[in-house]
N, C-alpha and C positions, 0 to 999 in steps of 0.2 A: 650304324653311324659311320660316316666316312672316317677312315683312320688318317689323322693328320700328324704332321711332324711332332716329335716329343715336346719341343719347346712351345708350340702352339697349344697343345692339349694341356700342358702344365700351366700355361697362363690362364686358361679357362678355370682352373681350380686354385686360383690364388688364395681364396678363402680357406681351402683345405690346408695350404702350406702355413698360413698365418695361424690357424687354429689347430694345427696338427697335434700339439700336446694334449689338448682337450679331447680330440678324437681318440687318441691312443689310450687315454684314461677312461674312456667310455662315458665322457661327460655329455656328449651330444645325444639327444633323445629324439624319437620320432614326434611328428606333430601330435599334440595332445589329443585331438579328436580321433585320430587314427588309432592311437594306442588304446583308448577307452573302448572304441567300437570293436576292435578285433579281439581284445581280451574278453569282452562280454560274449562274443561268438564262441570262444573257446570254452567258457563256463557253461554256455547253453549246450554245446555239443557233449560235454562230459555228463550233464544232468540227464540227457535223453539219448544214450548211445543206441545205434542201430542194432537190430537183432539179425541173425543170419538170414540172408535173402532180401533184407530191406534195402531201399535206396539209402545212400550215404552221402554226406556232404563234407567239403573241406575247402580251404583257401589255397588257391593256385596262383603262381606268378612267374614272371620272367624279369631278369635283372642283368644288364651289362655292367660289370663292376669296374670297368676302366683299368686295363692291365697296367702293371708296374712299369712296363717299358714305355708307356705313353705319358705318365705323369708321376710326380714324386709322391712319397709316403704311401706307396702301394699297400704295405701291410697294415698300416694304421687305418687306411680307408677300408680295407677288407674287414678289419675288426669292427668298425662302425657299421658296415653294411650287414655283417653277420648278426649284430645286435638288432638292426632294423627288421630283418627277416623274422626274428623271434618276436619282437614287440608288435609287429603287424599281425601276428598269428598266422603266418603263411606256412602251410603244411607241406607243400611241394613247390619247388622252384627250379627253373632252368637258369643257369648262370653262364655268361659269356665273357671272354677275354681273361680268363683266369690264368695267372702265372704260378710257377712252382712255389714262390714265397707266399703268395696269397692263398694257394691251396692249403698250405700248412696252417695258416692262420684260421681259415674257414673250418678246417677239421677240429682245431683246438677250441674255437669259440662256439662250435655247434655240436656239443656233446650229445644232444638228444636227437641228432639227425645223422643219417647215413648219406654219404656222397659217393656217386659213381659217375665216371669210371676211375676217378683218382688218377693214378699214373699207369694204369693197366693197358691203355691204348697208345703208349709212347708219348714223346714230347708234344707232338701236335694235338694229341688227345687230351692233354691237360686243359686246353683252352675252353672246352665245353664240359660243364659238370651239371649233374642232376642231383638235387638234395631233397630228402623227404624225412618226415618225422617218423622215427622208428617205432614209437608207441602206436602209431596209426596204420602204418603200412609195412609189409614184408616184401622182399625182393623174390620174384618167382623166376624171372628170366631177364637177360640183357643181351645187347648186341650193338652193332654199328654198321653204317654204310660209309663210303668215302666220297666226298665231293670236293670240287675246287674252291678254295678260298684265297683270294688275293694272290693268285699264281702258285699256290701250294696245295698239296693234297691233305685234306683234314678229315678225321673221323667225325661222323655225326652220331652221337650215342642215343640209344633208346633203352628203356626199361619196361618190364611188365611187373606191375605191383598188385598186391592183394590187400584190400582193406581188412584188417584183422577182425573187426567186429562183425561185418556182414558176409565176408568171403567173396565180395565182389572184386573183379579184376579189371584192369585197364592198362593201356600203354601210354607212355609219355616220351616224346622225342624233343631233343634240344638242338636248335640250329643257330648258325651265324653265317649269313651269306655275304658275298664279296661287296666291298665298298666302292664309292666314287663312280667312275664311268665304266665299270666292269659289268655291263649289262648282259653280255653273252654268258659270263660265268654265273651270274645270278639266275638267269633263265635255265641254264643247264642244271644247276643245283636244285632249283625249285622243281624241275621235272623229276629228278631222282627222289626228292622228298615226297612228292605226290605219289610216286610208285610205291614208296615205303609205307605211306599212310594206307594205301589201298591193300597192300599185302597184309599188314597188321589188322586192318579192319575186317578182313575176310575171316578172322577167327571168331567174329561175332562180338568182340569186346570193344568198348569205347577206346578212342585214340585221341590224345592231346598232342599238339605241337606248340612249342614255346620258343621264343627267341628273338634275336635282332636280325631282321630280314633286310635291312638297309633299303627298304622300299616302303613308302607310305601307304599305297593302295594296291599296287600291281600284284604283290605276293598274295595278299588276303583275298583279292577278287579271283585270282587264278585258282588258288587252293579251294576256295569255297565252290567255284563252278565245277571243278573236277572231282571233288570228294563229298560235297554236301556239308562240309564243316561250317560251324558258326563261330564267331569270335566273341570274346567276353564283353566287348562294347556293343554287340548286336549286329556286327557285320555279317552278311550272308549273301547268297546268290539265288535268285529266283527270276528267271528270264533276263534279269540284269543285275549288276552288282549294287548292293546297298552297303556302303562303307561304315555304317553305324554311327554311334555318338562321338562327337568331337570331345577333346582334341585328338587328332589322328597322328600317331607316332610311328616309328619304324619297328617298335617292339610290340609283339603280338602274342596273345594267348588264344588258341583255337581248339575246339573239340568237335567230335563227330556229332552232327545234328540228330535230334530225336532221342538220344540216350543221355544227353547232358543238358543241364539247364543253368545258365550263368545268371548271377545277380551281383549287385554291389561292386560293379567294376570301378576301379580307381586308377587314374594316372597320377602317380604319387611323386611329388617333388618336395615333400616335407623333410625336415631335418632327420637324419644326417644325409639324406639322398642328395640334396642339392649341393652339398659340400664335397661329397665323396666320389661322385661319378658325373659324367656328362649325359646320362640317360635318366629317364623316368623309371621308377619301379612300378610296373604294370601288374596288378593283381586283382582277383575277383573271387567271389564265392561260387562254388559249383556244386550242383547235386547230380549224382550219377545213379542211373538205374543199373544195378549190377547183373552180371551173369554168374551163376553158381559154378563153382569149380567142378570140373569133370574128372572123374577117375582118381 
């Protein structure tokens, strides 16, 4: 999303300011249909856990939480969004625009999740975080590359996770590319992100890329053409780009084609999303064909 002056972004969230006390108290709830749907998924997953070597499934998403520097009540909004992640049953999520005060809240309100990189990649590295359910995944490896974001150098984090039940492993990358008219910076960052996808994919393990690309179609078409990735809304590339099901946003969830199968894609503006951020919460169910751990 283009980063606008603080006053403008704050005005977009007037409802958040008016209802801030309710958000802080945890009074805002996700859309009833979403909560029921995703909780039933969690129950089903627990009833039939995968065995070692089996395909495994989980809910994956991306969410720009709207940093505290752009709009008021950043910590109250972060608390509401942390609750939304839990109530939607999302097991792995890429977060963008995280500020230090919001990171502290996310850690406090997400006790069942681990968050990386935290503050380990420096001040710029706080902006992008990957969170996953600890009972479902363990961290095997992590790293980052550096790209240009809005005239600054920023780490792009990635993790290699293992599904505890099946032993299947995969990579997840979290990105946020430059806003507004900074096309050259976006193109450069996308090229570096494609190179990272290819390098991680060479391990034979599935790769996911999550994030705010600040492009409606160019990013997804270019990445799909160069890597064979598919998006949670069905976007793919075969001879030409198919941008998938509408509505098309700048927030994307993509995975390596052939080893991942997306379903139940949602562009979620339900409460408290529409009050707490100026982005949709994009999430979907995914089934992964695992690679067994070597050595």
